[in-house]
C-alpha positions in Angstrom: -8.6 -20.9 14.6 -7.9 -17.9 12.4 -5.8 -14.9 13.2 -7.1 -12.6 14.4 -9.7 -14.5 16.4 -12.3 -11.7 15.9 -12.7 -11.1 12.2 -14.2 -7.6 12.1 -13.3 -4.2 10.8 -12.3 -2.8 14.3 -9.8 -5.7 14.7 -8.2 -5.1 11.3 -8.0 -1.4 11.8 -6.3 -1.9 15.2 -3.8 -4.3 13.6 -3.0 -1.8 10.8 -2.5 1.0 13.3 -0.3 -1.1 15.5 1.9 -2.5 12.8 2.6 0.5 10.6 4.2 3.4 12.5 5.9 5.6 9.8 5.6 5.4 6.0 7.2 7.6 3.4 7.3 7.6 -0.4 10.7 6.5 -1.6 10.6 6.6 -5.4 8.6 5.7 -8.5 10.1 3.5 -11.2 8.8 3.1 -14.7 10.7 -0.2 -15.4 12.4 -3.0 -13.4 15.9 -1.6 -13.9 14.9 1.6 -12.1 13.6 -0.2 -9.0 15.5 0.3 -5.7 17.6 -2.6 -4.3 15.7 -5.2 -2.4 17.2 -4.4 1.0 14.1 -5.1 3.2 10.9 -7.1 3.2 8.3 -6.0 0.6 4.6 -6.1 0.2 3.1 -5.8 -3.3 -0.4 -4.8 -4.3 -1.2 -5.9 -7.8 -4.6 -5.5 -9.5 -6.4 -4.2 -12.5 -6.9 -0.5 -13.1 -9.2 1.4 -10.7 -9.7 -1.4 -8.2 -8.5 0.4 -5.1 -4.8 -0.4 -4.7 -3.9 3.2 -3.7 -6.8 3.3 -1.3 -5.6 0.0 0.2 -2.1 1.5 0.7 -3.7 4.6 2.4 -5.8 2.4 4.6 -3.0 0.1 5.7 -0.7 3.0 6.5 -3.6 5.0 8.2 -2.9 8.0 5.9 -5.4 9.8 3.8 -3.2 10.8 0.9 0.1 8.9 1.0 -0.8 7.1 -2.3 -2.6 9.3 -4.9 -6.1 8.2 -5.7 -8.1 9.1 -8.8 -11.5 8.4 -10.2 -9.8 8.1 -13.7 -8.6 4.6 -14.4 -4.9 4.1 -15.4 -3.6 7.1 -13.6 -0.6 5.4 -12.0 1.8 4.0 -14.6 4.8 3.2 -12.5 6.0 1.1 -9.5 5.7 3.2 -6.4 8.0 2.4 -3.4 7.2 3.3 0.2 9.2 2.5 3.3 
């Protein structure tokens, strides 16, 4: 048995809406030394340029423009932290 038992878009959208209540941009860091302290759980989205990482952040948080999206590859060149 998989979780959730119904694997469809409506189920995933309901889970996203139920689990993420409030999200804000914390900071951007251009190197590991500038990253904030690891004081909570973290989720990381890693992928090649222009594959939809920012769109995924916006979908999971149910926000249209929390993470900036662009048609031009390579726009984001830092680690972005949200809480």
